[in-house]
N, C-alpha and C positions, 0 to 999 in steps of 0.2 A: 529543439529540444526535443529527445527518441522518446518513443511508448516507455524500454521500459527505466529512464532515467523518469520519468512523471508518474510511472505509477512506481517504483522505491521510493519517492517525492508522500507518495498520498499514501503509503501502509504507514509509511510512519508519521505523515501527517494522524493519524484515526490511532494509529493505534498510543502518541502519545498524549492526544486529547480524550480517548474514551482513558487511559491511568488520571487527566488531570482531574477528572467527573472520575470517577469510581475505586479513589484512593485516597480515603475516611480523612488524614492531615493533610488532602489537598484545599483550601482554596478555593477550592471551584467545584469542588465535594459536593453530585449535585446524589447517585446513587450505587448503589454497589454490582450493580445489575449494570453498570459501565463495564466492567472485568470480564460480561460474557464480548462481547462485544472489541476486548480485545484476544479474544481467544481464535474466536474468528478474523478473526483478521488474521491471527499466526498459521493456526488450520490452512484456511485460501494459502498461503502465498506457500507451502511447503506441500498443498496439493498442485501446486502449478508450477513448482520445482523439478516436481514424478513426472507428470505428465501434461506439458506446456498448454495449459487449456488453463485461460486469462480470459473472463470476461471486460476485465476496461478494458486491456491489451481489443480486444478487436472490435469496441465502441471508439476510445481510438485512432488506432484503424482508421473506421467509416471519416471518419474527424479530418482523416487528410492528417494523421502530423507520419515521420515519415518511422516506422522500427529499427534497431540496436546497426550491432556489430562495426564496423572499423569504421567511420565516419571521423571518428574525434583523434584528438591527439595518440593518447592511451595504446592505438589500437598502431598506429606509426614500428 
């Protein structure tokens, strides 16, 4: 698995989790303040698209996870 796929998975998980905790009709509702975390994740994804700066990617690379690129069948 590549850094890009892990980061996409992490972002999706955090968005879904924060929505589950922040939307009042959810059985996991805790506080509407969790929606601020959803916005935080979205803003980080947006700035990363423009700047290329992504702290989780730096950490994953230091842990030895390979970067994306054309390593899978989708690139052939």
